[in-house]
Every structure is written in structure tokens, then in C-alpha cells.
N, C-alpha and C positions, 0 to 999 in steps of 0.2 A: 551268327544270329541263332538265338535259341527259341524254339517254339515250346512254350510251356504246356505241360499236361495239367489239366484241372484235376482236383482231388476226386470229384465225382462227375458223372456225365450228365449233361443237361437233357431234360425231357420237355418236349413241347407238344401240345395237343392240336392236331389238325391245322397246321399253319397255312396261311395264304401264301401265294407266290412271293409277295413283298416281304412278309414276315420271314419266310424261309431265307430269302436273299440277305436280309439284314443279319440274321444269325450266322449263316454259312460264311459270310465274308470275314468272320473272326478266325477262320481256318482252324476250327475245333470240331471234333465229331459231336453228334447229338442224336437223340432218339426221337422219332416222330410217332406219336400215339394217335389212335382213333382215325386211322386211314385204311391201312391194309386189312383191318378186321371187318371192313364192310365189303370186301371183295368176295365174289363167288368162290374164288380159290380157297380162301380161308374157311369158308363155310362147307365146302364140298370135297376137298381133296383127300379123301380117305383112300386106303389101299384098294378097296372094292371099286370105288368110283374110277380110280386111275386105271385099273385093270380092264374095267368095262369100256372106258373111253379110248384107251390107247395101249392096252397090254401087249399087243403084238409089235408095237413100234420098237425099232432097234435103237439102243442107247449106248453112249460111250461109258464104259466102266473101267476104272483103273484098279488093277490087282497089285498088291504090294508083296515084295519078297519077305520071307520070314525074318523077323527081328529088324525090319527096316527102320523102325522108329527108335531103336536102341543105339544107332550110330549117327552121330551128328554130321558126319561127312556125307551122308545121303541127302540131307535136307535141301541143299542149295545147288545141286548139280543135276543138269538135265540127263546125264548118262545114268543116273541112279534109278530113274523111274521106268517101269515097264510101260510099253505103249498101251493105249486104251484098247480094250476089246469090245466088239459089238455083240451085245446080247439083247434078248427081248426084255422089255420093262417088267413083264410079269415074272420072268425068271429071276430078275434082280430082287424084286419085292419078296418073292417066295423062297429065297435062298435060306439055307439052314443056319446062317450066321456063324459058320465055322471058317468062312473065307474072309480074308482081309481085303476088302474091296470098297470102292466108293464111286457112285455115279456123280461125277462132278463136271462142271463147265459144259453142260448140254445146252446148245443154242435153242431157246424156247420155240421160236417160230419154225425152225427146221425140224426139230425132233418131236415137238408136241403141238402141231397146228390145231389140234382138237381142243387144246386147253387155253389158247390165247384169249378167247372171249371171256374167260373166267377172271381175267386180270385187268385192272384199271391202271394204265400206265401213268405214273406220276408226271406232272406238268411243271415241275419246279425249274427245269432248264429249258431254254428255248432252242432245243436241238433233239435229234433222234437218239434214242437210247439203244444200246446193244444189250440184250437180255439173255442171261444164262441161268439155268436151273441146277440146283445142288440137292441131292437126295442122300442124306447121311444116315448111317446106322450106328446104333449103340447097343452093345451086348457085353457079356462077361468075357467074350473071346476077342472082340475088336471094337474099337470106337473110332469112327472116321474123324479126321481132322485135317486142317491145312497148316503146313509149316509156316513159320514166321516170314512174312513178305510184305511188300507194298504194291499197290496198283498205281499206275500213272494216270488214272482217270478219276473223275468224280464217281463215287459208288453209293447208290441207294440200295441198301441190302435189306430186303424184306423177308421177315421170318413168317412163313405161311403156316407151318405145322411143326410141333415139337419145339425144343429149346436148344440153344447153342451158347456155350460159354465163350466170351470174347475177351481177348487180351489186346489192348491197344498201347502203342508207344509213339510219342511224337517224333518227327524227323529231326532230332536234335543234332546228330552228327552221323552222316552216312557210314563212315568207316567204323564207328563204334558198334554197328550191327554185324560186322564181320561178313560182308558179302564175299563171294568166292572169286575175287579178282585175280587170283593166282592161276586159274585154270580156264582154258578156252571153252570148256563146257559149262562153266558156271552161269547160273541164272542171276543176273545183276540186280534183280528185284528181290532176291532171296537172301536169307541169313543162315549162317551155319550154326546159330545158337538155338537150342531147344529151351524156350522160356519156362517150361515146366520143370526143368532140371538144369539150371544155369551152372556151368563150370567156370567159375571166376578165375581159375588158374589158366585155363585156355583162353578165356574171353574177358580179361580184367576190365576193359572199358565199356562193357555192355551196360546200358542204362537201366538196370533192373528196377531201380527205385522210382522210375518214371511211369511204371505200369498203371494202366486203368483197367480194372477187371469188373465184369458184370455178366449176367445171363440175359440174353436176348429172348424175349417171350413171344409166343405166337401172336401175330397181329401187329407187331412192332416193326418199325423201319429204322435202321441205323444209317445216318449220313456219315460217310467216311471220306474226308478230303484226300486229294491226290498226295501220294508219298507218305502217308501215315502208315506205320508198320502195324500189322495185325496177325494174330494167331487165333484160330477158330477150332473148337472142339465140340462134338455132338454130346449133348446131355441125354437126349432121347433120339429115337428114330425121328428124322425131321426133314422138312423141305424148305429151301430158301430160294429166293430169286435175287440176282444181282442186276441192277439197272446201271450200266456203265455209260458215262457221258464223256466224250473226248474233251480235252482241255483246249480252249481257244485262247488266242493272245490276250483278249480282253479280260480273261479270268485272272491274269497276273496283276491287273490293276484293281480288280474287285477283291481278290484275296492276296493282298500285298505281301504277306509273309511267305506265300508260296514261291514268289520270285527268288528270294534268297535261298530257299531250299533247292530250287531247280539249279541255280548257279553253283551251289555247293556239290550237287550230285553229278551234274552233266560232265565235268572234266574226267571223273573216274570212269564213267560209262564210255566216253569217247576214247580214252587211252586203252582201256581193256578191249574194246571192239576192234580197234586197229591192230593191236597186238595179236588178237585171236584170229584175225583175217576174215572177220564176218561183219565188218562195219557196213551199215546201211544208212545213208543220209536221211531217208524217210523215217526209219525207225528212230533215229536220233531226234528228229523233230517231234515224233510222237512221245518221246520221253518227257 
């Protein structure tokens, strides 16, 4: 089963829940306009405001080894990443931009309870969302990014401040993204490919021609279906929120194309997990 990538990404303005459901069932990503730009977060989340409201809050920051992004073998292996360090938000904001670091995957309600009221949680899914905050940096020394990967959840990715360049790839063939199946520390949702510098001799089956590329603007929300591959790069200093919604059995009947993708991906995950000795039945169900 091949999930087609459209040549350009669909944009829809302030959809109702019904309109969202009708579009999302096609199992294609799209951009929602005229929603997040009405949130207080969009209007107020300047550095000064954040420091005043929660500058002393401890936040998880990932620091990268020198030349980390120059070696494709780093991208998809858990062992390659330094553990997060806890620092104050104001220290992260005021750092001199010589450090390669990224405030990523901070749980909004736990790390920033003072900011929750600035956000209007989308109501397109009839379930609770799991919300994480990303605060990326862009300078001549370092630009934060996320390596090529997929999420196994529905993702409403709201751009609050600044811009991000997004590369999307449909889940055409799991193995063509070269997940690290040969190593017990491999992240099965990750790819060894750097899409900004694809080495077709190493990765000849990578579907580079299926790429969808665009810049997500402040106030826009990207809907990203489960299992769609994505690579994200900061254009400016920026803040984003991911609203993740777990997949329910009914979703496979709503987004029928997702079922084929799941059955294609799951056997590789199962085999690798058993081989690595870290198989979890519950994690398998969450995939």
C-alpha cells in the first residue's frame, strides 16, 4: 500500500470538528489557519513575558556533542544523545548562543503551569491531549532541529512564535527510511538518513522525491497523522506546542490507510524488540 504525498500541503481556515474529521480521514497532513493566532500564547509569549512568569522554572535541555549533526549514525540511536540537563528557563533564554542545546519535549502542565491558561486546547479529538513545549534556537553557531522520525500518535503541532521549516514524507515503506533495526539501542521511530544531505549510495531506497517542504508560520497549526515521517529545523528562535492524541482502534476505521501502514510497520518493531530483549506488550499496542 502506498500513501501518496500531495505536491503541496492543504490549508484550511478555522475548521469545525466535523470539517476537521472529514479532511483528516484522508490520512494526509494539512495546516489549520486562524486558530492559534487567537490564543494569548501567540499574543504574549515574548522572552520578557516568559522570564517574568516562569523564568526560575527548571526545564529539560538537551546539549549536543560537537559535530553531532555531521554523523548520520548519531541520528537514530538512543546511545548517541546526551541526557537532558535541568536548567532555569531564564538561563536557557539568555544563553550566548555558542552552546548547541535545545529545550525540547517539556511537558507543558508540569513545567509551565503558569502558562497553561494562555493556551486554548484544540477540541478536534474526543480525548485528552498530551502537550509538550519546544523552544528552538537559530543562530550562526547552531540551529536546533529534530532528526527524521515519526510519531505513533495524532499530532497537532502549533507554531506559537517564530518559524520552522518542515520536511514531510509519507509512510510509503518503513524500511526505505532506514530505521536502526540492527542495533538494540536503535530508536525504531527514527531514521539514519539526514534529509538535508541524503547519501543515496548509503541509502539508495530513501524516497527523497516524495518530500513535502514548507515553512510553518507563527499562528499556524500542522496536523500530522500517525506514522508520517518529519524533519523539523528552526528558521528563527521559536516556540511550538505538540498536542499528541493516542490512537484508538476506531481510528483505523476512520483513517483506513493507517491500518495498512501499521501492519507493515508492526512486524519489524516486534522482531527488533524481541531480539533486543526489551519487548513490551503495552508499548507494542501503543505503536
